[in-house]
matplotlib code that plots the C-alpha trace (Angstrom):
import matplotlib.pyplot as plt

x = [5.8, 9.5, 9.8, 6.9, 8.2, 12.0, 14.3, 15.1, 18.6, 19.8, 19.6, 16.1, 14.8, 16.4, 15.0, 11.5, 11.8, 12.9, 9.9, 7.6, 6.7, 6.1, 7.6, 5.4, 2.4, 4.1, 2.2, 2.8, 1.3, 3.6, 6.6, 5.7, 4.8, 6.9, 10.2, 10.6, 10.5, 13.3, 15.5, 14.7, 15.2, 19.0, 19.3, 17.0, 18.8, 22.4, 23.9, 22.2, 25.3, 24.1, 20.9, 22.8, 25.2, 22.2, 20.5, 23.7, 24.6, 25.1, 26.4, 23.4, 25.0, 26.0, 22.7, 20.8, 23.0, 22.4, 18.7, 18.3, 20.3, 17.9, 14.9, 16.3, 17.0, 13.4, 12.0, 14.1, 12.8, 9.2, 9.8, 11.4, 8.4, 5.9, 7.6, 8.3, 4.7, 3.2, 5.3, 4.9, 1.1, 0.8, 3.0, 1.1, -2.2, -0.6, 0.9, -2.4, -4.5, -2.0, -3.0, -6.2, -4.3, -2.1, -2.9, 0.4, 2.5, 6.2, 7.9, 11.6, 13.3, 17.0, 16.5, 14.2, 15.9, 16.4, 15.5, 11.9, 10.8, 9.4, 7.3, 6.0, 5.2, 3.1, 1.2, 0.6, -0.8, -3.3, -4.3, -4.4, -4.8, -2.4, 0.9, 3.5, 7.2, 9.2, 12.7, 15.7, 19.3, 22.1, 25.7, 24.5, 22.1, 18.3, 17.1, 13.9, 11.0, 7.8, 4.6, 1.4, -2.3, -3.9, -4.3, -1.3, 2.1, 4.5, 7.6, 6.2, 5.4, 8.9, 10.3, 8.9, 11.3, 14.4, 16.5, 16.1, 17.2, 20.6, 19.1, 15.8, 14.3, 11.2, 7.8, 4.1, 3.5, 6.9, 10.2, 13.4, 15.1, 17.8, 18.3, 20.3, 18.5, 18.4, 16.2, 13.6, 11.1, 11.1, 10.7, 7.6, 5.9, 6.6, 5.8, 2.5, 1.7, 2.6, 0.2, -2.6, -2.1, -2.2, -5.4, -6.9, -10.0, -10.5, -10.9, -12.4, -8.9, -8.2, -11.1, -10.2, -11.8, -11.7, -12.0, -14.5, -13.9, -17.1, -20.1, -19.8, -22.3, -20.5, -22.2, -20.0, -16.7, -16.7, -13.4, -9.7, -10.5, -13.4, -13.4, -13.7, -10.4, -8.7, -9.5, -8.8, -5.3, -4.3, -4.2, -1.4, 1.2, -0.5, 1.3, 1.5, 1.0, -1.6, -3.8, -5.8, -9.4, -11.8, -15.3, -18.5, -20.8, -24.3, -27.1, -24.7, -25.1, -22.9, -22.3, -20.8, -20.1, -17.5, -14.4, -11.2, -7.9, -4.2, -2.1, -3.8, -7.3, -7.1, -8.0, -11.4, -12.4, -15.8, -17.5, -19.9, -22.4, -24.9, -28.3, -31.0, -28.4, -27.2, -24.8, -27.5, -27.4, -23.7, -20.6, -19.8, -16.4, -13.7, -13.2, -10.2, -10.0, -6.6, -6.8, -10.6, -11.9, -12.4, -14.2, -16.5, -17.0, -20.0, -21.7, -21.2, -22.4, -25.6, -26.0, -25.6, -28.1, -30.8, -30.2, -29.4, -27.8, -24.5, -22.4, -18.6, -15.7, -13.1, -10.3, -9.8, -6.6, -5.3, -4.7, -2.8, -3.4, -2.2, -1.3, -4.6, -5.1, -8.4, -9.8, -10.2, -11.8, -9.7, -12.0, -11.6, -14.8, -18.2, -21.5, -25.0, -27.9, -31.5, -33.3]
y = [24.2, 24.9, 23.2, 25.4, 28.7, 28.4, 27.4, 23.7, 22.2, 21.2, 17.4, 17.6, 19.7, 17.3, 14.2, 15.8, 16.6, 13.1, 11.8, 14.1, 16.2, 20.0, 21.2, 24.3, 21.9, 19.2, 17.7, 15.0, 12.3, 13.2, 13.2, 9.8, 8.1, 10.1, 11.1, 8.6, 5.4, 6.6, 7.4, 4.1, 2.0, 2.8, 1.3, -1.6, -2.8, -1.8, 1.2, 4.4, 6.4, 7.4, 8.8, 10.8, 12.2, 13.3, 15.1, 17.0, 17.6, 21.2, 20.4, 20.3, 17.7, 15.2, 15.7, 14.8, 11.8, 10.5, 11.2, 9.2, 6.4, 6.4, 6.4, 3.3, 1.6, 2.4, 0.8, -2.3, -2.4, -2.2, -5.0, -7.2, -6.3, -7.4, -10.7, -11.6, -10.7, -12.8, -15.8, -15.4, -15.1, -18.3, -20.1, -18.7, -20.1, -23.5, -23.2, -22.3, -25.0, -27.8, -27.8, -26.6, -25.5, -22.9, -19.5, -18.0, -17.8, -18.6, -18.8, -19.1, -18.7, -18.2, -16.2, -13.5, -10.1, -9.1, -5.5, -6.3, -9.2, -6.7, -4.9, -8.1, -9.5, -6.5, -7.1, -10.7, -9.6, -7.4, -10.3, -13.2, -11.4, -13.6, -13.0, -13.4, -14.0, -14.0, -15.3, -15.4, -16.5, -14.1, -15.4, -18.8, -17.5, -17.4, -13.8, -12.0, -9.8, -10.4, -8.5, -9.0, -8.3, -6.2, -8.2, -10.5, -9.3, -10.8, -10.0, -12.1, -14.9, -14.9, -14.7, -18.2, -19.5, -17.6, -20.8, -21.5, -18.0, -16.3, -12.9, -11.0, -7.7, -5.6, -4.6, -5.6, -5.4, -5.9, -7.7, -8.9, -12.2, -14.6, -18.3, -21.4, -23.0, -26.4, -24.8, -23.6, -26.5, -26.4, -22.6, -22.8, -25.3, -23.4, -20.0, -21.3, -22.8, -19.4, -17.6, -20.1, -19.6, -15.8, -16.1, -18.0, -18.9, -15.2, -16.1, -12.7, -11.3, -13.0, -11.4, -8.1, -5.1, -1.4, 1.1, 3.8, 7.3, 9.0, 8.9, 11.5, 12.9, 13.5, 16.8, 18.0, 17.2, 19.9, 20.6, 21.5, 25.1, 24.3, 24.3, 20.5, 19.7, 22.7, 21.4, 17.7, 18.3, 20.0, 16.5, 15.4, 14.0, 10.6, 7.3, 4.3, 6.3, 8.7, 6.9, 8.7, 9.1, 6.5, 7.6, 5.7, 7.1, 5.8, 6.2, 6.7, 6.3, 6.2, 9.4, 7.4, 3.8, 2.0, 0.8, -1.1, 0.6, -0.4, -2.7, -5.8, -4.3, -4.9, -1.4, 0.2, 3.7, 5.5, 8.6, 8.6, 11.2, 11.4, 10.1, 12.8, 15.2, 18.6, 16.9, 14.4, 16.0, 16.8, 14.9, 13.5, 12.7, 10.5, 7.2, 4.9, 1.3, -0.2, -3.9, -3.8, -4.6, -8.3, -7.8, -4.9, -4.3, -6.6, -4.8, -1.5, -2.8, -4.0, -0.6, 1.1, -1.2, -1.3, 2.0, 0.2, 2.5, 1.5, 2.4, 2.5, 3.1, 5.5, 7.9, 11.3, 12.4, 14.7, 13.3, 15.1, 14.1, 15.9, 18.9, 19.3, 18.4, 17.4, 15.5, 11.8, 9.1, 6.0, 3.0, 0.6, -1.4, -1.3, -3.1, -2.6, -1.3, -2.2, 0.2]
z = [2.3, 2.2, -1.2, -2.4, -1.0, -1.5, -4.3, -3.6, -3.8, -7.3, -6.4, -5.0, -8.0, -10.5, -8.8, -8.8, -12.5, -13.3, -11.4, -13.3, -10.2, -10.2, -6.9, -6.6, -6.5, -4.3, -1.4, 1.2, -1.0, -3.9, -1.7, -0.2, -3.5, -6.0, -4.3, -1.4, -3.4, -5.8, -2.8, -1.0, -4.2, -4.1, -0.6, -1.2, -4.3, -3.5, -1.7, -0.5, -1.2, -4.7, -3.2, -0.6, -3.2, -5.3, -2.5, -1.7, -5.3, -6.6, -10.1, -12.5, -14.8, -12.1, -10.4, -13.6, -14.2, -10.7, -10.8, -14.0, -12.3, -9.4, -11.8, -13.5, -10.1, -9.0, -12.2, -11.5, -8.0, -9.2, -11.6, -8.9, -6.6, -9.1, -10.0, -6.3, -5.3, -8.1, -7.2, -3.4, -3.6, -5.6, -3.2, -0.2, -1.6, -1.9, 1.6, 3.3, 1.5, 2.2, 5.9, 7.7, 10.8, 9.2, 10.5, 9.2, 6.1, 6.1, 2.7, 1.7, -1.7, -2.0, -5.2, -3.7, -3.3, 0.3, -0.5, -1.4, 0.9, 3.5, 0.9, -0.5, 2.9, 3.6, 0.3, 1.3, 4.7, 2.8, 0.5, 2.9, 6.3, 8.1, 9.9, 7.1, 7.0, 3.7, 3.7, 1.3, 1.6, 2.1, 2.3, 3.4, 6.1, 5.8, 6.4, 6.0, 7.1, 9.0, 8.9, 11.0, 11.4, 14.1, 17.3, 16.7, 18.1, 15.6, 17.8, 20.6, 18.2, 16.8, 20.4, 21.1, 18.4, 19.8, 20.2, 16.5, 15.4, 14.8, 15.5, 15.4, 16.3, 15.7, 17.2, 17.3, 13.5, 11.9, 12.5, 10.9, 11.6, 10.5, 11.1, 9.8, 6.9, 8.7, 11.4, 8.9, 9.1, 12.9, 12.8, 10.5, 12.9, 16.1, 14.7, 13.4, 16.9, 18.5, 16.1, 16.8, 20.5, 20.1, 18.1, 21.0, 18.8, 17.8, 14.1, 13.4, 13.6, 10.3, 8.5, 6.9, 8.7, 7.9, 10.7, 9.7, 11.1, 10.0, 7.6, 4.8, 2.4, -1.0, -1.3, 1.6, -0.1, -2.8, -4.6, -3.9, -2.9, -0.6, 3.2, 3.6, 1.9, 3.5, 7.0, 6.2, 4.8, 8.0, 9.6, 7.2, 7.0, 7.0, 7.6, 9.9, 13.0, 11.5, 9.0, 6.4, 7.6, 6.2, 5.4, 4.6, 1.9, 1.7, -0.8, -3.7, -7.5, -10.5, -12.6, -15.4, -16.5, -14.4, -16.2, -15.6, -16.0, -15.8, -18.0, -16.4, -16.0, -12.2, -11.2, -11.1, -12.1, -12.0, -10.8, -7.8, -6.6, -3.8, -4.9, -4.6, -3.4, -4.6, -7.0, -8.3, -11.7, -11.6, -12.8, -9.3, -7.8, -9.3, -7.6, -8.0, -6.7, -7.0, -7.4, -6.9, -10.4, -9.9, -6.6, -7.3, -11.1, -11.4, -8.4, -10.1, -13.4, -11.7, -10.0, -13.4, -15.1, -12.4, -10.6, -7.4, -4.8, -3.2, -0.2, -0.1, 2.2, 1.0, 1.8, 0.0, -1.8, -4.4, -7.9, -10.7, -14.3, -17.4, -15.3, -13.5, -9.8, -8.4, -5.4, -5.8, -3.6, -3.0, -2.7, 0.2, 0.0, -1.6, -1.5, -3.0, -0.9, -1.1, -3.3]

ax = plt.figure().add_subplot(projection="3d")
ax.plot(x, y, z, "-o")
ax.set_aspect("equal")
plt.show()
Protein backbone atom coordinates (compact mmCIF):
# COMPACT_ATOMS: atom_id res chain seq x y z
CA UNK A 1 0.00 0.00 0.00
CA UNK A 2 2.89 2.39 0.72
CA UNK A 3 4.21 1.85 -2.82
CA UNK A 4 0.79 2.74 -4.18
CA UNK A 5 0.21 5.83 -2.04
CA UNK A 6 3.67 7.38 -1.84
CA UNK A 7 6.42 8.23 -4.25
CA UNK A 8 8.87 5.28 -4.05
CA UNK A 9 12.63 5.62 -3.82
CA UNK A 10 14.43 6.12 -7.13
CA UNK A 11 16.03 2.66 -7.01
CA UNK A 12 12.76 0.86 -6.26
CA UNK A 13 10.91 2.72 -9.01
CA UNK A 14 13.68 2.06 -11.55
CA UNK A 15 13.81 -1.64 -10.66
CA UNK A 16 10.03 -1.90 -11.08
CA UNK A 17 10.16 -0.15 -14.45
CA UNK A 18 12.93 -2.47 -15.65
CA UNK A 19 10.79 -5.43 -14.57
CA UNK A 20 7.80 -4.04 -16.47
CA UNK A 21 5.75 -3.37 -13.34
CA UNK A 22 3.43 -0.42 -12.74
CA UNK A 23 3.84 0.52 -9.07
CA UNK A 24 0.36 2.07 -8.67
CA UNK A 25 -1.05 -1.37 -9.56
CA UNK A 26 1.50 -3.40 -7.59
CA UNK A 27 0.31 -6.28 -5.40
CA UNK A 28 1.96 -8.94 -3.26
CA UNK A 29 2.19 -11.41 -6.12
CA UNK A 30 3.99 -8.94 -8.37
CA UNK A 31 6.42 -8.08 -5.61
CA UNK A 32 7.15 -11.75 -4.92
CA UNK A 33 7.50 -12.83 -8.54
CA UNK A 34 8.55 -9.58 -10.20
CA UNK A 35 10.77 -7.63 -7.82
CA UNK A 36 12.12 -10.19 -5.34
CA UNK A 37 13.75 -12.56 -7.89
CA UNK A 38 15.75 -9.69 -9.39
CA UNK A 39 17.04 -8.69 -5.96
CA UNK A 40 17.77 -12.30 -4.96
CA UNK A 41 19.57 -13.07 -8.23
CA UNK A 42 22.43 -10.77 -7.30
CA UNK A 43 23.17 -12.69 -4.11
CA UNK A 44 22.64 -16.10 -5.68
CA UNK A 45 25.09 -15.57 -8.52
CA UNK A 46 27.56 -13.22 -6.88
CA UNK A 47 27.24 -10.43 -4.34
CA UNK A 48 24.11 -8.78 -2.96
CA UNK A 49 25.93 -5.45 -2.70
CA UNK A 50 24.70 -4.25 -6.09
CA UNK A 51 21.07 -4.92 -5.11
CA UNK A 52 21.51 -2.99 -1.86
CA UNK A 53 23.16 -0.09 -3.71
CA UNK A 54 20.24 0.04 -6.13
CA UNK A 55 17.60 0.08 -3.40
CA UNK A 56 19.39 2.99 -1.72
CA UNK A 57 20.23 4.86 -4.94
CA UNK A 58 18.99 8.39 -5.48
CA UNK A 59 20.78 9.18 -8.75
CA UNK A 60 18.53 8.29 -11.69
CA UNK A 61 21.36 7.35 -14.06
CA UNK A 62 23.19 5.08 -11.62
CA UNK A 63 19.93 3.49 -10.53
CA UNK A 64 18.96 2.63 -14.11
CA UNK A 65 22.41 1.22 -14.80
CA UNK A 66 22.26 -1.02 -11.73
CA UNK A 67 18.65 -2.05 -12.41
CA UNK A 68 19.58 -3.18 -15.91
CA UNK A 69 22.54 -5.06 -14.44
CA UNK A 70 20.20 -6.88 -12.03
CA UNK A 71 17.83 -7.63 -14.91
CA UNK A 72 20.65 -9.28 -16.84
CA UNK A 73 21.77 -11.19 -13.75
CA UNK A 74 18.23 -12.47 -13.23
CA UNK A 75 18.03 -13.67 -16.84
CA UNK A 76 21.32 -15.49 -16.32
CA UNK A 77 19.96 -17.05 -13.11
CA UNK A 78 16.82 -18.22 -14.94
CA UNK A 79 18.93 -19.82 -17.66
CA UNK A 80 21.09 -21.61 -15.10
CA UNK A 81 17.94 -22.75 -13.26
CA UNK A 82 16.46 -24.27 -16.42
CA UNK A 83 19.64 -26.05 -17.47
CA UNK A 84 20.33 -27.41 -13.99
CA UNK A 85 16.73 -28.53 -13.46
CA UNK A 86 16.64 -30.33 -16.81
CA UNK A 87 19.90 -32.18 -16.08
CA UNK A 88 19.06 -32.94 -12.45
CA UNK A 89 15.60 -34.29 -13.29
CA UNK A 90 17.03 -36.72 -15.83
CA UNK A 91 19.68 -37.88 -13.37
CA UNK A 92 17.04 -38.25 -10.63
CA UNK A 93 15.00 -40.59 -12.85
CA UNK A 94 18.05 -42.79 -13.39
CA UNK A 95 18.96 -42.63 -9.70
CA UNK A 96 15.52 -43.78 -8.55
CA UNK A 97 15.12 -46.56 -11.12
CA UNK A 98 18.58 -48.00 -10.40
CA UNK A 99 17.38 -49.43 -7.05
CA UNK A 100 13.92 -50.25 -5.73
CA UNK A 101 14.72 -49.21 -2.15
CA UNK A 102 15.55 -45.59 -2.90
CA UNK A 103 13.07 -43.30 -1.20
CA UNK A 104 15.27 -40.20 -1.51
CA UNK A 105 17.29 -38.37 -4.14
CA UNK A 106 20.89 -37.32 -3.51
CA UNK A 107 22.78 -35.95 -6.52
CA UNK A 108 26.18 -34.27 -6.85
CA UNK A 109 27.73 -32.34 -9.72
CA UNK A 110 30.77 -30.16 -9.26
CA UNK A 111 29.63 -27.85 -12.06
CA UNK A 112 26.23 -26.95 -10.60
CA UNK A 113 26.00 -23.36 -9.36
CA UNK A 114 25.64 -23.20 -5.55
CA UNK A 115 23.17 -20.34 -5.90
CA UNK A 116 20.50 -22.45 -7.63
CA UNK A 117 20.73 -25.93 -6.08
CA UNK A 118 18.11 -25.06 -3.46
CA UNK A 119 15.61 -23.83 -6.05
CA UNK A 120 16.18 -26.89 -8.22
CA UNK A 121 15.91 -29.26 -5.23
CA UNK A 122 12.46 -27.79 -4.52
CA UNK A 123 11.45 -28.41 -8.14
CA UNK A 124 12.58 -32.04 -7.93
CA UNK A 125 10.56 -32.54 -4.74
CA UNK A 126 7.50 -31.29 -6.63
CA UNK A 127 8.22 -33.65 -9.53
CA UNK A 128 9.31 -36.84 -7.72
CA UNK A 129 7.80 -36.25 -4.27
CA UNK A 130 10.82 -37.53 -2.37
CA UNK A 131 13.24 -35.86 0.04
CA UNK A 132 15.92 -34.40 -2.23
CA UNK A 133 19.47 -33.16 -1.74
CA UNK A 134 21.43 -31.45 -4.51
CA UNK A 135 25.15 -30.92 -4.01
CA UNK A 136 27.95 -29.13 -5.79
CA UNK A 137 31.64 -28.52 -5.04
CA UNK A 138 32.88 -25.21 -3.64
CA UNK A 139 36.59 -24.79 -2.94
CA UNK A 140 37.09 -28.54 -2.73
CA UNK A 141 34.16 -29.15 -0.34
CA UNK A 142 30.84 -30.72 -1.29
CA UNK A 143 28.03 -28.34 -0.33
CA UNK A 144 24.34 -28.17 -1.10
CA UNK A 145 20.71 -27.83 -0.14
CA UNK A 146 18.05 -30.27 1.02
CA UNK A 147 14.29 -30.09 0.62
CA UNK A 148 11.62 -32.49 1.90
CA UNK A 149 8.02 -33.64 1.68
CA UNK A 150 5.34 -33.26 4.32
CA UNK A 151 5.78 -35.90 7.01
CA UNK A 152 9.55 -36.39 6.68
CA UNK A 153 11.76 -34.19 8.88
CA UNK A 154 14.80 -33.73 6.69
CA UNK A 155 16.86 -32.15 9.46
CA UNK A 156 16.42 -35.27 11.60
CA UNK A 157 17.33 -37.51 8.65
CA UNK A 158 20.52 -35.54 7.97
CA UNK A 159 21.34 -35.59 11.70
CA UNK A 160 21.77 -39.37 11.53
CA UNK A 161 24.74 -38.72 9.21
CA UNK A 162 26.35 -36.08 11.43
CA UNK A 163 29.70 -37.88 11.69
CA UNK A 164 30.03 -37.78 7.88
CA UNK A 165 29.39 -34.04 7.63
CA UNK A 166 31.50 -30.94 8.04
CA UNK A 167 28.50 -28.85 9.02
CA UNK A 168 24.73 -28.73 8.57
CA UNK A 169 21.70 -26.77 9.69
CA UNK A 170 18.04 -26.26 8.88
CA UNK A 171 14.54 -27.30 9.90
CA UNK A 172 11.80 -29.85 9.08
CA UNK A 173 11.46 -29.02 5.38
CA UNK A 174 14.80 -27.52 4.31
CA UNK A 175 18.45 -27.70 5.25
CA UNK A 176 21.97 -26.92 4.10
CA UNK A 177 25.01 -29.16 4.51
CA UNK A 178 28.65 -29.71 3.58
CA UNK A 179 30.88 -32.78 3.66
CA UNK A 180 34.14 -34.18 2.30
CA UNK A 181 33.68 -35.72 -1.14
CA UNK A 182 35.04 -39.07 0.02
CA UNK A 183 32.11 -39.37 2.46
CA UNK A 184 29.49 -38.91 -0.24
CA UNK A 185 28.79 -42.61 -1.03
CA UNK A 186 28.34 -43.45 2.66
CA UNK A 187 26.16 -40.38 3.16
CA UNK A 188 23.83 -41.38 0.30
CA UNK A 189 23.31 -44.82 1.82
CA UNK A 190 22.77 -43.69 5.39
CA UNK A 191 20.52 -40.79 4.45
CA UNK A 192 18.33 -43.11 2.37
CA UNK A 193 18.12 -45.53 5.31
CA UNK A 194 17.05 -42.65 7.57
CA UNK A 195 14.31 -41.62 5.13
CA UNK A 196 13.08 -45.22 4.87
CA UNK A 197 12.96 -45.44 8.64
CA UNK A 198 11.07 -42.14 8.89
CA UNK A 199 8.57 -43.34 6.31
CA UNK A 200 7.92 -46.45 8.42
CA UNK A 201 5.88 -48.01 5.63
CA UNK A 202 3.71 -44.91 5.11
CA UNK A 203 4.14 -44.95 1.34
CA UNK A 204 1.20 -42.57 0.96
CA UNK A 205 3.56 -39.78 2.04
CA UNK A 206 5.34 -40.16 -1.30
CA UNK A 207 2.16 -39.68 -3.28
CA UNK A 208 1.40 -36.03 -4.13
CA UNK A 209 -1.53 -34.64 -2.20
CA UNK A 210 -3.16 -31.23 -2.31
CA UNK A 211 -4.95 -29.90 0.76
CA UNK A 212 -8.30 -28.42 -0.23
CA UNK A 213 -9.60 -25.52 1.81
CA UNK A 214 -13.16 -25.32 0.47
CA UNK A 215 -15.47 -26.13 -2.44
CA UNK A 216 -16.27 -23.14 -4.64
CA UNK A 217 -18.91 -22.47 -7.26
CA UNK A 218 -17.35 -20.38 -10.03
CA UNK A 219 -20.46 -18.21 -10.11
CA UNK A 220 -19.37 -16.86 -6.71
CA UNK A 221 -15.96 -15.65 -7.88
CA UNK A 222 -16.98 -12.67 -9.95
CA UNK A 223 -14.32 -10.15 -10.95
CA UNK A 224 -11.66 -7.87 -9.50
CA UNK A 225 -14.18 -5.43 -8.07
CA UNK A 226 -16.50 -8.00 -6.51
CA UNK A 227 -16.78 -8.89 -2.85
CA UNK A 228 -15.26 -12.38 -3.10
CA UNK A 229 -11.85 -11.12 -4.25
CA UNK A 230 -11.97 -8.13 -1.90
CA UNK A 231 -12.33 -10.51 1.06
CA UNK A 232 -9.85 -13.15 -0.18
CA UNK A 233 -7.03 -10.68 -0.77
CA UNK A 234 -7.22 -9.59 2.87
CA UNK A 235 -5.57 -12.90 3.79
CA UNK A 236 -2.39 -11.93 1.88
CA UNK A 237 0.58 -11.93 1.86
CA UNK A 238 0.76 -15.62 0.99
CA UNK A 239 3.88 -17.71 1.38
CA UNK A 240 5.29 -20.84 3.08
CA UNK A 241 3.62 -20.05 6.40
CA UNK A 242 0.37 -18.80 4.83
CA UNK A 243 -0.46 -20.76 1.71
CA UNK A 244 -2.91 -19.50 -0.88
CA UNK A 245 -6.32 -21.12 -0.33
CA UNK A 246 -6.96 -24.07 -2.64
CA UNK A 247 -10.51 -24.55 -3.86
CA UNK A 248 -12.27 -27.43 -5.58
CA UNK A 249 -14.71 -26.63 -8.36
CA UNK A 250 -17.12 -29.34 -9.50
CA UNK A 251 -19.52 -29.62 -12.40
CA UNK A 252 -17.42 -27.40 -14.66
CA UNK A 253 -17.32 -27.04 -18.43
CA UNK A 254 -15.06 -25.38 -20.97
CA UNK A 255 -15.92 -21.94 -22.29
CA UNK A 256 -13.38 -22.24 -25.10
CA UNK A 257 -10.99 -24.74 -26.66
CA UNK A 258 -8.00 -25.62 -24.41
CA UNK A 259 -4.57 -24.82 -25.79
CA UNK A 260 -0.91 -25.12 -24.89
CA UNK A 261 1.22 -22.03 -24.32
CA UNK A 262 4.88 -21.26 -23.64
CA UNK A 263 7.98 -21.75 -25.74
CA UNK A 264 7.93 -25.50 -25.06
CA UNK A 265 4.11 -25.94 -25.01
CA UNK A 266 4.25 -27.32 -21.47
CA UNK A 267 1.65 -24.95 -20.04
CA UNK A 268 -2.11 -25.20 -20.37
CA UNK A 269 -4.58 -22.35 -20.86
CA UNK A 270 -8.37 -22.42 -21.10
CA UNK A 271 -11.53 -20.79 -19.78
CA UNK A 272 -13.86 -22.60 -17.37
CA UNK A 273 -17.38 -21.89 -16.20
CA UNK A 274 -19.97 -23.48 -13.95
CA UNK A 275 -22.15 -25.92 -15.86
CA UNK A 276 -25.80 -24.91 -15.69
CA UNK A 277 -24.82 -21.92 -13.57
CA UNK A 278 -25.37 -18.18 -13.94
CA UNK A 279 -22.26 -18.00 -16.11
CA UNK A 280 -23.24 -20.99 -18.26
CA UNK A 281 -23.62 -18.79 -21.32
CA UNK A 282 -20.79 -16.44 -20.35
CA UNK A 283 -17.15 -16.38 -21.23
CA UNK A 284 -16.03 -18.07 -17.99
CA UNK A 285 -12.82 -17.50 -16.02
CA UNK A 286 -9.25 -17.76 -17.28
CA UNK A 287 -7.32 -20.82 -16.10
CA UNK A 288 -3.55 -21.33 -16.37
CA UNK A 289 -1.84 -24.64 -15.62
CA UNK A 290 1.94 -24.28 -15.48
CA UNK A 291 3.59 -27.51 -16.59
CA UNK A 292 0.17 -29.21 -16.77
CA UNK A 293 -0.28 -29.67 -20.54
CA UNK A 294 1.07 -33.21 -20.80
CA UNK A 295 -1.02 -34.43 -17.87
CA UNK A 296 -4.35 -32.72 -18.53
CA UNK A 297 -4.70 -31.57 -22.17
CA UNK A 298 -6.20 -34.87 -23.39
CA UNK A 299 -8.81 -34.79 -20.59
CA UNK A 300 -9.91 -31.31 -21.54
CA UNK A 301 -10.01 -32.22 -25.22
CA UNK A 302 -12.33 -35.10 -24.31
CA UNK A 303 -14.47 -32.73 -22.24
CA UNK A 304 -14.63 -30.28 -25.16
CA UNK A 305 -15.50 -33.04 -27.64
CA UNK A 306 -18.04 -35.00 -25.58
CA UNK A 307 -19.35 -32.37 -23.18
CA UNK A 308 -18.04 -34.31 -20.17
CA UNK A 309 -18.01 -32.16 -17.02
CA UNK A 310 -14.81 -31.92 -14.98
CA UNK A 311 -13.68 -30.88 -11.54
CA UNK A 312 -10.47 -29.11 -10.68
CA UNK A 313 -8.35 -27.87 -7.80
CA UNK A 314 -7.16 -24.29 -8.10
CA UNK A 315 -6.06 -21.14 -6.37
CA UNK A 316 -7.02 -17.60 -7.43
CA UNK A 317 -4.65 -14.80 -8.36
CA UNK A 318 -4.41 -11.53 -10.26
CA UNK A 319 -2.94 -11.59 -13.75
CA UNK A 320 -1.90 -8.55 -15.78
CA UNK A 321 -1.67 -8.88 -19.56
CA UNK A 322 -1.25 -6.00 -21.99
CA UNK A 323 -2.07 -3.49 -19.30
CA UNK A 324 -5.28 -5.16 -18.13
CA UNK A 325 -5.58 -6.95 -14.79
CA UNK A 326 -8.11 -9.74 -14.25
CA UNK A 327 -8.64 -12.68 -11.96
CA UNK A 328 -7.10 -15.96 -13.04
CA UNK A 329 -7.45 -19.50 -11.70
CA UNK A 330 -4.15 -21.35 -11.22
CA UNK A 331 -4.71 -25.04 -11.91
CA UNK A 332 -3.41 -27.56 -9.37
CA UNK A 333 -5.16 -30.74 -10.55
CA UNK A 334 -8.06 -31.82 -12.76
CA UNK A 335 -10.14 -34.90 -13.53
CA UNK A 336 -13.21 -35.74 -15.56
CA UNK A 337 -16.53 -36.47 -13.87
CA UNK A 338 -19.25 -38.85 -14.89
CA UNK A 339 -21.82 -37.00 -16.99
